[in-house]
C-alpha positions as CSV (number, residue, x, y, z in Angstrom):
1,M,0.0,0.0,0.0
2,S,3.0,2.3,0.5
3,K,3.7,2.0,-3.2
4,A,0.2,3.2,-4.0
5,L,0.5,6.1,-1.6
6,S,3.9,7.0,-3.0
7,K,2.4,7.3,-6.5
8,L,-0.5,9.4,-5.4
9,L,1.6,11.7,-3.2
10,D,4.6,11.7,-5.6
11,Y,6.8,11.1,-2.5
12,P,9.6,8.5,-1.9
13,E,8.1,5.1,-1.0
14,E,10.6,4.3,1.7
15,V,9.7,7.5,3.6
16,I,6.0,6.9,3.3
17,S,6.4,3.3,4.3
18,K,8.3,4.0,7.5
19,I,5.8,6.6,8.6
20,I,2.7,4.6,7.8
21,N,4.1,1.4,9.4
22,Q,4.8,3.3,12.6
23,L,1.4,4.9,12.6
24,E,-0.3,1.6,12.0
25,K,1.7,-0.1,14.8
26,N,0.9,2.8,17.2
27,N,-2.8,2.4,16.5
28,G,-3.2,-1.3,16.5
29,Y,-3.0,-1.9,12.7
30,P,-6.4,-0.4,11.7
31,S,-5.4,-0.4,8.0
32,H,-6.5,3.2,7.5
33,D,-4.1,3.6,4.6
34,I,-5.7,0.7,2.7
35,R,-9.2,2.0,3.4
36,L,-8.4,5.5,2.3
37,V,-6.7,4.4,-0.9
38,A,-9.6,2.2,-1.7
39,Q,-12.1,4.9,-1.1
40,N,-10.1,7.4,-3.1
41,M,-10.0,4.9,-6.0
42,Q,-13.7,4.2,-5.9
43,K,-14.6,7.9,-5.8
44,S,-12.1,8.7,-8.6
45,R,-13.6,6.0,-10.9
46,L,-17.1,7.5,-10.2
47,K,-15.9,11.0,-11.1
48,I,-14.1,9.8,-14.3
49,T,-17.4,8.0,-15.3
50,Q,-19.4,11.2,-14.7
51,L,-17.0,13.0,-17.0
52,G,-18.0,10.6,-19.8
53,L,-14.7,8.6,-19.7
54,D,-13.9,4.9,-19.2
55,P,-12.0,4.6,-15.8
56,D,-10.3,1.4,-17.2
57,D,-9.2,3.1,-20.4
58,T,-8.4,6.7,-19.8
59,T,-5.0,8.4,-20.0
60,T,-3.7,11.2,-17.7
61,E,-3.9,13.7,-20.5
62,E,-7.4,12.7,-21.4
63,L,-8.6,13.1,-17.8
64,Y,-6.7,16.4,-17.5
65,Q,-8.4,17.8,-20.5
66,A,-11.8,16.6,-19.3
67,L,-11.3,18.2,-15.9
68,I,-10.3,21.5,-17.5
69,I,-13.3,21.5,-19.7
70,K,-15.5,20.7,-16.8
71,Y,-14.0,23.5,-14.8
72,E,-14.4,26.0,-17.6
73,N,-18.1,25.1,-18.1
74,D,-18.8,25.3,-14.3
75,A,-16.8,28.5,-13.9
76,R,-18.9,30.1,-16.7
77,R,-22.2,28.9,-15.0
78,F,-20.9,30.1,-11.6
79,D,-20.2,33.6,-13.0
80,E,-23.5,33.6,-14.8
81,H,-25.3,32.7,-11.6
82,F,-23.9,36.0,-10.1
83,G,-24.4,38.0,-13.3
84,L,-20.6,38.4,-13.8
85,Y,-19.9,36.2,-16.9
86,G,-17.7,38.4,-19.1
87,G,-17.4,41.0,-16.4
88,D,-14.2,42.9,-15.6
89,Y,-11.7,42.0,-12.9
90,D,-12.7,44.8,-10.5
91,S,-16.3,43.6,-10.4
92,K,-15.3,40.0,-10.0
93,V,-12.8,40.5,-7.2
94,K,-15.2,42.7,-5.3
95,K,-17.9,40.0,-5.6
96,A,-15.4,37.3,-4.5
97,V,-14.6,39.3,-1.3
98,E,-18.3,39.8,-0.6
99,L,-19.2,36.2,-1.1
100,V,-16.4,34.8,1.1
101,S,-16.8,37.5,3.8
102,R,-20.5,36.8,4.0
103,N,-20.3,33.0,4.0
104,V,-17.2,32.3,6.0
105,S,-16.4,32.9,9.7
106,L,-13.2,35.0,9.6
107,P,-10.7,34.8,12.5
108,D,-9.9,37.5,15.0
109,R,-6.5,39.0,15.6
110,W,-4.7,41.9,17.3
111,V,-4.4,44.8,14.9
112,L,-3.8,48.6,14.8
113,K,-6.8,50.7,15.6
114,S,-7.7,53.0,12.7
115,T,-6.6,56.1,14.6
116,A,-3.2,54.7,15.3
117,A,-2.9,53.5,11.7
118,K,-3.6,56.9,10.4
119,Q,-1.1,58.5,12.8
120,L,1.6,56.1,11.7
121,L,0.9,56.9,8.0
122,R,1.1,60.6,8.6
123,Q,4.3,60.2,10.6
124,H,5.9,57.9,7.9
125,P,4.1,58.6,4.6
126,P,4.1,55.8,2.0
127,K,5.3,58.0,-0.8
128,Q,5.4,55.3,-3.5
129,V,1.8,54.3,-2.8
130,M,0.8,57.9,-2.8
131,K,2.6,58.4,-6.1
132,T,0.7,55.4,-7.6
133,L,-2.6,57.1,-7.0
134,S,-1.3,60.7,-7.7
135,Y,-1.5,62.1,-4.2
136,R,0.7,64.9,-3.0
137,S,-0.8,65.4,0.5
138,V,-0.6,62.5,3.0
139,D,-3.6,64.0,4.9
140,S,-5.7,63.9,1.7
141,F,-4.5,60.4,1.0
142,V,-5.4,59.0,4.4
143,K,-8.7,60.8,4.4
144,R,-9.9,59.6,1.0
145,E,-8.5,56.0,0.8
146,R,-9.5,53.0,2.8
147,L,-6.9,52.0,5.4
148,S,-7.3,48.3,4.5
149,D,-6.3,49.1,0.9
150,I,-3.4,51.2,1.9
151,Y,-2.0,48.6,4.3
152,L,-2.2,46.0,1.6
153,A,-0.6,48.2,-1.0
154,V,2.4,49.2,1.1
155,E,3.3,45.5,1.5
156,F,4.0,45.3,-2.2
157,I,4.7,48.9,-3.5
158,E,6.8,50.3,-0.7
159,S,10.4,49.1,-0.2
160,P,11.5,46.6,2.5
161,A,13.2,49.5,4.3
162,W,10.0,51.5,4.4
163,N,8.1,48.5,5.9
164,R,10.9,47.9,8.5
165,A,10.7,51.6,9.5
166,H,6.9,51.3,9.8
167,F,7.2,48.2,11.9
168,K,9.7,49.9,14.2
169,L,7.3,52.8,14.8
170,A,4.4,50.5,15.4
171,S,6.4,48.5,18.0
172,Q,6.9,51.7,20.0
173,L,3.1,52.2,20.5
174,G,1.3,51.4,23.7
175,S,-1.3,48.6,24.1
176,T,-4.1,51.2,23.7
177,A,-3.1,51.5,20.0
178,F,-4.3,48.0,19.3
179,E,-7.6,46.1,19.3
180,R,-8.9,42.6,18.7
181,R,-10.7,42.7,15.4
182,Q,-12.0,40.3,12.7
183,L,-9.7,39.7,9.8
184,E,-10.8,41.8,6.8
185,L,-10.8,40.6,3.2
186,C,-9.9,43.3,0.7
187,A,-10.3,43.8,-3.0
188,L,-7.4,45.7,-4.5
189,T,-8.8,46.7,-7.9
190,G,-7.0,47.7,-11.1
191,R,-6.6,51.3,-10.0
192,W,-3.8,50.2,-7.8
193,G,-1.8,49.0,-10.8
194,N,-1.4,45.7,-12.6
195,W,1.6,44.2,-10.7
196,Q,4.1,41.8,-12.0
197,S,4.4,39.2,-9.3
198,T,4.4,35.4,-8.8
199,D,2.4,36.0,-5.6
200,L,-1.3,35.6,-5.7
201,Y,-2.0,37.2,-2.3
202,L,-1.1,40.1,-0.1
203,S,-1.6,40.3,3.7
204,S,-1.0,42.9,6.3
205,A,-0.5,41.7,9.9
206,D,-0.4,45.4,11.0
207,Y,-4.0,46.1,10.0
208,G,-5.4,42.5,9.7
209,V,-6.1,42.4,6.0
210,L,-5.9,39.7,3.3
211,G,-6.4,40.3,-0.4
212,L,-5.6,39.2,-3.9
213,L,-3.0,40.9,-6.0
214,P,-4.2,42.5,-9.2
215,T,-1.7,40.8,-11.5
216,E,-1.8,39.7,-15.1
217,E,-2.8,36.2,-14.0
218,T,-5.6,37.1,-11.5
219,S,-7.0,39.7,-13.9
220,K,-8.0,36.9,-16.3
221,M,-9.5,34.6,-13.7
222,S,-13.2,33.8,-13.3
223,L,-15.2,34.8,-10.2
224,L,-15.1,31.1,-9.2
225,A,-11.3,31.0,-9.3
226,L,-11.0,34.2,-7.2
227,V,-13.4,32.7,-4.6
228,V,-11.5,29.5,-4.5
229,L,-8.1,31.3,-4.0
230,L,-9.5,33.4,-1.1
231,V,-11.1,30.4,0.6
232,D,-8.0,28.3,0.3
233,E,-5.7,31.0,1.7
234,L,-7.9,31.2,4.8
235,G,-7.0,27.6,5.4
236,L,-10.4,26.2,4.4
237,S,-11.4,23.6,1.8
238,P,-11.5,24.9,-1.8
239,S,-14.7,22.9,-2.4
240,L,-16.4,25.3,0.1
241,A,-17.1,27.4,-3.0
242,A,-19.7,24.7,-3.9
243,N,-21.8,26.0,-1.1
244,F,-22.1,29.4,-2.8
245,S,-23.9,28.0,-5.9
246,P,-25.3,24.7,-7.1
247,T,-23.5,25.2,-10.4
248,V,-20.3,23.8,-8.9
249,A,-21.8,21.0,-6.7
250,W,-19.8,18.4,-8.6
251,W,-16.6,19.6,-6.9
252,S,-17.9,19.5,-3.4
253,D,-16.1,16.2,-2.4
254,T,-12.9,16.6,-4.4
255,D,-10.5,18.2,-1.9
256,S,-8.4,15.1,-1.3
257,L,-9.1,13.3,-4.5
258,I,-6.1,12.2,-6.6
259,V,-5.7,9.5,-9.2
260,A,-2.5,7.9,-10.6
261,L,-2.8,6.9,-14.2
262,D,-0.3,6.2,-17.0
263,T,2.0,9.2,-16.6
264,G,1.6,10.1,-12.9
265,P,-0.8,11.5,-10.4
266,L,-3.5,14.0,-11.3
267,A,-5.6,16.2,-8.9
268,F,-9.3,16.8,-8.8
269,N,-8.9,19.4,-6.1
270,L,-10.6,22.7,-7.2
271,K,-7.7,24.9,-6.3
272,D,-5.2,22.7,-8.2
273,I,-7.6,22.8,-11.2
274,V,-7.9,26.6,-11.0
275,L,-4.1,27.0,-10.9
276,N,-3.5,24.6,-13.7
277,H,-6.1,26.4,-15.8
278,S,-5.3,30.0,-14.9
279,L,-1.5,29.6,-15.0
280,Q,-1.6,27.5,-18.2
281,R,0.5,24.7,-16.7
282,S,1.8,21.9,-18.8
283,G,4.1,18.9,-18.1
284,K,4.3,18.6,-14.3
285,R,1.0,19.9,-13.2
286,H,0.0,21.4,-9.9
287,L,-1.4,19.0,-7.4
288,M,0.0,20.1,-4.1
289,C,-3.4,21.2,-2.6
290,S,-4.9,17.8,-3.4
291,Q,-1.9,16.0,-1.9
292,R,-2.0,18.2,1.2
293,H,-5.7,17.4,1.8
294,F,-5.2,13.7,1.1
295,W,-2.3,13.5,3.6
296,K,-4.3,15.5,6.2
297,E,-7.2,13.1,5.7
298,L,-5.0,10.1,6.2
299,L,-3.3,11.4,9.3
300,S,-6.7,12.4,10.8
301,R,-7.6,8.8,11.0
302,Y,-4.8,7.9,13.4
303,E,-5.4,8.9,17.0
304,N,-1.8,8.2,18.1
305,Q,0.5,10.1,15.7
306,A,3.7,9.8,17.8
307,L,6.8,9.2,15.6
308,D,10.4,8.3,16.3
309,E,12.6,11.5,16.6
310,E,14.3,10.8,13.3
311,E,11.0,10.6,11.4
312,H,9.4,13.8,10.0
313,L,6.0,14.2,8.4
314,P,6.2,15.3,4.7
315,N,5.3,18.9,4.0
316,F,3.0,19.0,0.9
317,E,3.2,22.8,0.3
318,S,3.7,24.2,-3.1
319,P,7.4,24.7,-4.1
320,T,6.4,26.7,-7.2
321,L,4.3,29.5,-5.9
322,N,5.5,32.2,-3.5
323,I,2.3,32.6,-1.5
324,A,2.1,35.0,1.4
325,P,2.2,33.3,4.8
326,P,-1.3,32.6,6.2
327,L,-2.5,35.0,8.9
328,D,-2.9,32.3,11.5
329,Q,-1.3,33.9,14.6
330,P,-3.5,35.4,17.4
331,A,-1.2,38.4,17.6
332,F,1.8,39.8,15.8
333,E,5.2,40.4,17.5
334,Y,4.8,43.8,19.0
335,V,1.6,43.0,20.8
336,E,2.6,39.7,22.2
337,D,2.5,41.0,25.8
338,I,-0.9,42.6,25.7
């Protein structure tokens, strides 16, 4: 069974074998690995059949093309459902933020109060951001622009030196300058520029904001793709998007679904499909999200996860995308003692 897991996870069999053998031993040999692989195979065959293919006579390339076509059709119906098929990026990203903010419980964290944030910006003006929007007066800039937009933009537009100086000023503030507030999702629209970046996200721990970068890649994405990216960055299942519209119900149980055919593993995970489609991947395709969910599902079945000191669990994070670290800490450094 370790060989089958190795193929699905594209990970050395000897490493997988050692870990699974120890987990099985620690938990009384419940055969969770065999059960999950069997369930994964059964579900994959059903999905392949639903795509109009023969699960016993389908190549990796044929299945990949079928999944892409399925995604394109469902993304079009999803966008039509919300009246945004053919719409511009600004309309779609605003709607994506609205949908996720309304349907997902966002975490709380310690962040700057708006008064303190404005004070810092006046004290240390973000000149490059102001120049981007043609502002000369910092007072006018802070008055007219949303603080959440500003604090996302400075993460990308301003220099590392500017951000370090801002961090130092914030670290000198007293505890009354901070408050516990719900994370805010933000839609940076095209007016902030079309940035060249391999990042898909921006986040500001200072002001507790997460948003998508307006780049050449994201500007071409469907509403469904933008929703999936936001949901996934929040640490939730990409298939949660299926709750927003019945047009994408087919993807509701595909988070951890992987199949290994003639030329290697292929993911059904909606985020992997979005990235493969939007970034026009060929050859070695993106499947890290599916592998991560599969591995998480497997581990969740073992109550005793103690391993020998020399053993380490694999890290199925994407090596190809430079994604901003998730905002998963209850407080950032300069308010640790509040």
